[in-house]
N, C-alpha and C positions, 0 to 999 in steps of 0.2 A: 099103176104106170111109174116107170122109173124116173126120178127127178135128175135132170141134167145138172151139171156143175154150174152152168150159167143161171138156171132156174134157182138153185140153191143159193147162189150169190145174191140174187134179187130178193129172195125171201128173207135172208138174214142180213143183208147190208142195204136194202133199199134199192130204188131205181137209179138208173143213170150213173152207175159206178164206172169210172173210166177204165178201159182195158186197151191194150194195143191190138190192132188187126181186127178184120171182119170175123174171122174165126179164131178167137183168142187161143194163144199157145199155152198149154198146161205144162209149165216147166217144173221138173222134179229134182234136177241134178245139174251142178255146174263145176267146171274144172278149167282154169285158165281162161282162154278165150272161147270155150265151147260149152254149150247148153244142151241138155237132153229133155225131151218131153216124156209124158207118161207112157207113150207107145214105144219109147226107146229111140226115137228119132233124134239125130244130132244136128244142131244148128250152130253156125259160126255167129258169134255175137259181135256185130258191127255197130252197136248203139249204146251199150250200157256203160255209163261213167260211174256207176255206183261201185261196181266191182273194179276199182281203178287199177290195182296191181293183179287183176285176174280172179276170177271166181274161186273161192274157197282156198286162197293162198295159204299153205300150211304154216308159214311164219305168223300170219295174222290169226288164224284159228288157234294155234298153240298159245299165243300170247293171251288171247281171250279166255281160253280154258284154264290156263295156269292162274291168272288173276281171279277168275270167278271161283276157283277152288280155294283161294286164300282169303279174299276179302272184296266185297262190293257194298258200299254204304253211302249214306247221306254226304253231299258235297260240303257241308258246313262243319265237317271234321278235317283236321289237317291230313294230308296225304302227299307223298313226294311225287308221284307219277305225273300228276297234272302239271306240276311246276317244271319238271323236267321236259315235258312236251312243250309247254309254252316257251321255254328257253330255246329249244332246238328249232321250233317253227319260226319264232320271231327273229332268230339269227339269219333266217333266209329272206328278211325284209329289210328295207332301207327306210329312208324318210322319217327316222325317228320313232318308227312303230315298234313298240317293245312290250306291250301289255295286251291281255286277252281276257275275255269272257267266254267260257265254254258253255254251250247249250246243246240241245238235241236235234234241231232241224234248221235247215237254211231259212225256213220261213221266220223262225224265232230270231235268228242272227240278223236278218235284214230288218225286222221290226226293231230291234234294238239300235241297229245302225241309224235308222230314221230318228229315233228318240235321242241319240247322241247329237245329231245335227241340231235338233230342237234345244238341247241343253246347252250347247256351245253358243247358239246364236240367239236364243230367246224368241225364235220365230218358228213358224210352222209350215210355211210354203215349201213345197218339194216338187222336183221335176224328174221325169223319166221319159223314155221314148214311148211313141204310141203303138209299139209292136213288141212289147217285152213281157217277161214274167219274173216276179221276185218273191213269190211265196203266196201262202193261203191265209194269212191272218188278215184281220179287217184293214189294217194299215197297209200291208204289202199287196193285198188284192186290189186295192184302189189304184195301184200302179200298172196293173195288167189290163190288157185290152181284149183278153179272151172273152170275158163275160162282164159287162158293165155292172157295177154295184147296184143293188136295189136302191131306187131313189136317185140314181145318177152318181156321177164322180164327185167326190167331196170338192168344195170350192177352193181348198188350199192345195189342190193337186193340178199340175199343168203337164200334159203329154205332148211332147214335141215330135215332129216327124222323124221317124227312125232312118239312119243311113240306108241307102238303097243304091248299090253301085251299078245295077243294070238300068234302072229308070231314071235316077236323079243322081249322076256322079257328082261327088263332092271331094275332089282329090286332096285339097288342103284343109278340109274340115271347116271352112268358113261359113258354109251354109248351115250346118249344125250350130255353130257358134252364134250366128244371127237368130236362129230360132230360140235358143236358150236366153240370149239377151232380152228378146222380146217377152218371153214367159217370165222372166224375172221382174221386168217392168210392170207386168200385169199383176203379179203377186203383190208387189210393193204397192201398187195403186189401189188394190182391193184390201189392203190393211193386214194381210197375212204375213207380209215379209218373206224373205227367202232363206231356207235353212240349208239346202243343199240339193245335189242331183245324185241319183242313183243310176248305175249303168253296169252292164256286163261288158268287160273291155274286148271280148271277142264278138260281141253283138250276136250271141249264138241263137237266141230265140227270134232275132230279127231276120235270120236267114244266112248268117256268117257272111255279110257283105264284105267285099274286098277293101280293106282300109290299109294304110301304111303307117309306119312309125311317125309320130308327129301329128297324125290326124286329129287327136283330141286336145292338142296344145292350145288352140285358140279358145276352145270351149272352157278348158281348165282356167285360163286366164280371165274369162268373163265371170266364172264362178268365184274365183279369188277376189276379184275386184269388187264384187257384190257382197263379200263377206261370208259366202256359203262354203259348205264342205263338199269334197268329192268323196262319194260313198261308192266303193268298188266291190261289186259282186263276183267273187272269183269262184263261185261253186262249180261252174263248168270249166273255165280255162286254167284254173290253178293246178299246182302240184305237178307241173312239168309237161302237161298236155300240149302246150304251145311248141315244145321241141326246142326252139331257139332260146327260150326263156322259161323260168320256172313259174312266173306269173303272167297273166295277160297284160297287166298294167306295165310291166317291164317291156313286154314286146311292143306296146304302143308308145312307151316312153313318157309316161306321165306319173306324178307323185300323188297317190291318194291320201286322204286324211284317215280313212276307215277302210278296212278290207274285211269282207265276210267270206267264210268258207264253210263247206258242208260235206255232202255225200261222199266224195272221193277220199276224205282225209282219214277214214278209218276202214276203207274197203266195204262199206256197206253197213257197218255198225252205226247205229243212229247217233251221230255226233255232228255238231257244227260249232262255229266260234266267230267271234268278232274281235279283230285286231285293231288296235288303235295306238296313237301316241298318248303319253301320260296326261297331257293337258286335256285332251278329249275325253279320256277315260275318267279323269277326276271330275269333269263337268257332269258327266253322266252319272257317276256314283253319288255325287252330292245332290243330284236333282231327283234321282229315282231310287227307291229302296229295293233294289233288284237282287234276287237270288234265284238259282235253278237247282232243284233237288237232284236231278240226274246229270246235269251238264258237267262233264269232266269227271264223272265218277271213276274209281280206279280201273274198272274193266274197260271202259271207254278210252281212258288215257293210255292203257296198255295197247289197245288195238291201234290207236293214232301212232304211238311210237313205233310200232312194228311196221305199219304202213309206210311211214317216212323212211324207215331203215331199208325196206325193200326197194323203194323208189331209187334210193342212193347206191345200194349194193349191186342191183341188178341193171343199173344203167338205163333206166326206162325213159328218162328225158332224152338222152342221146338216141335211143330207139325211136322215140316219137319224131325226131328230127329226120332220121334216115327214112322211116317209113312214109313220112309226109312228102318228102321229095319224090319218092318212087310213086306214091299214090297220086300225086298231082300230074306227074308224067302220063300215067294211065288214064286219068280223068280227061286231060287235054287231048288225048288221042281219040276219045269216044266221038262218034258221029251219029247224029240223029236229027231229023228236020225240026223237032221241037226244042232241042237243047239250045238255050240262049246263053248260059254262062256257067262255067265251073269256077269254084273258088275253095280255098282251104287255108287253114292256119293250124300247124302242127297236126295232131290227131283229130281235127275237125275237117270234114270234106262236105261240100255242097254242090249241087247241080240243080240249076233252075230251068224249068221248061215253060215255054209260052206257046200259044196257038197260032199267033200271027205277028204281022209287023207292028201292030198296036200293042204288042206285048200282053195280050190277054192271057191271064194265068191258066196253065194247063192242069188245073186242079184235079180233074178226074183222072187224067192220064197218070199223073204222079201217084195218086191213091192206088190205081190199078197196078202200077209198077212195083210199089211196095209190096203188095199182095203176091205179085208174081215172084218176087225175090224170096218172100217167106216160104212159098211153095217149093222153092229150090233149096231151102235150108239156110237162109241168110236173113238175120234179124236186123233191120234198119228202120228209119222212119221218114217222115216229112215235116217241114217247118216253114216258117215265113208267113206273111200276112195272109195270103191265100192258100197256104198248104201245098204250093206248087214247087217247093224246093226240096229235093232229096237230102236228107241229113244223115251223115255217117260219123259216128263218134264212138269207136271201139275202146275196149279196155287197153291199158297202156302196154301190155305184152304183145299186142297185135303186131305181127312181123310182116316182112316183105312177101313170104310165101302165102300168108293169109290175105294180104292185099291183092295179090294176084288171083287167088281163088275168087275173092269178091268181084273184082273187075271183070274176070272172065264171065262170071254169072251174070253180071250187070249188062255185058255186051249182048249176051244171049237173051236176057229179058227185054231189053230195048228192041231187039229184032222181032220179038214175038208178041209184044203187048200192043194191042190195036189202039188207035187213036179214036176216041168216041166223038161223034159229031155234036 
């Protein structure tokens, strides 16, 4: 009997390996905002932020190939490219952030950010929202509510209620600030102290709630007053995706102490980084003997430089702003009895669906809607505490024509997807 690809994966990778969609798509080729499966079917990619400047962008592919043909080696040798990149990237940041540690994954970056906060404060208590995701290491997975750690959450971790613009509006951020203040008091009383709070400034895994500039100001003031650090995870919103701003924290209008970046920074090449002020970096370097064999290697640095150059030369941040405005106009025009709220921030779009006046999450309906869109050749997904918010996060070259294709298909899928009782 012929072994299916799913069976082969299970045999070689073990059980419960995550994939997208009920019938996983077998992707074999990509170009720009399009992907093709093994049968030759084309899909519009409306979800993947890994290929930030478009799948297989020739400038990034060429930079990787040229550098791989010349040199790729251990990061404890001197090499110019990684320094060139850090200079160019930190030039896009303010708040005294001018130094970086290059690593390979966002999980590594966020793990180090947590240790930076410990090094600066001498304390271990950390805060995140109760509906977020910051990585797969032991430390970062303890901030995630997807699967509680074995043995329960560590006692030095406090998870505060995530912003929810539909159920619990918090227009000025005072509710979040109150939750954080109480969490800090609890950490201090328990003897752990408070080192910092980690957040995604777009609250992307929380369902992209509608928040306005200044929303985080009160919370940031509470954190500063307690002597903690603001740790800003820019893996999803960074590098121009917000449209109006290059960084998510710029769009919200607050100053982080540490910024982490990952997937989009090299268009899918495995790179991430931690960006910090010199005082924060010195505290970490003196407390931890850290190095990373592959982080910032010559090939990775070449990929990063090429990606940043494409963002600038092709005007992709401006494109995100234009497409964001058009996409939101189309989203607001959607009509469906279960549609409760639409929201967006740059090239993030969300649509939350509920079953009744009690705002019971329409989880099954959204799951079916995602599958209906895949069947039509559109890749997107769902997010939020109950998985009842449609999440759209396309590559940055995604244009108005592609947005119209997506919204036309979404209108058709909404009309034909039944509501399960």
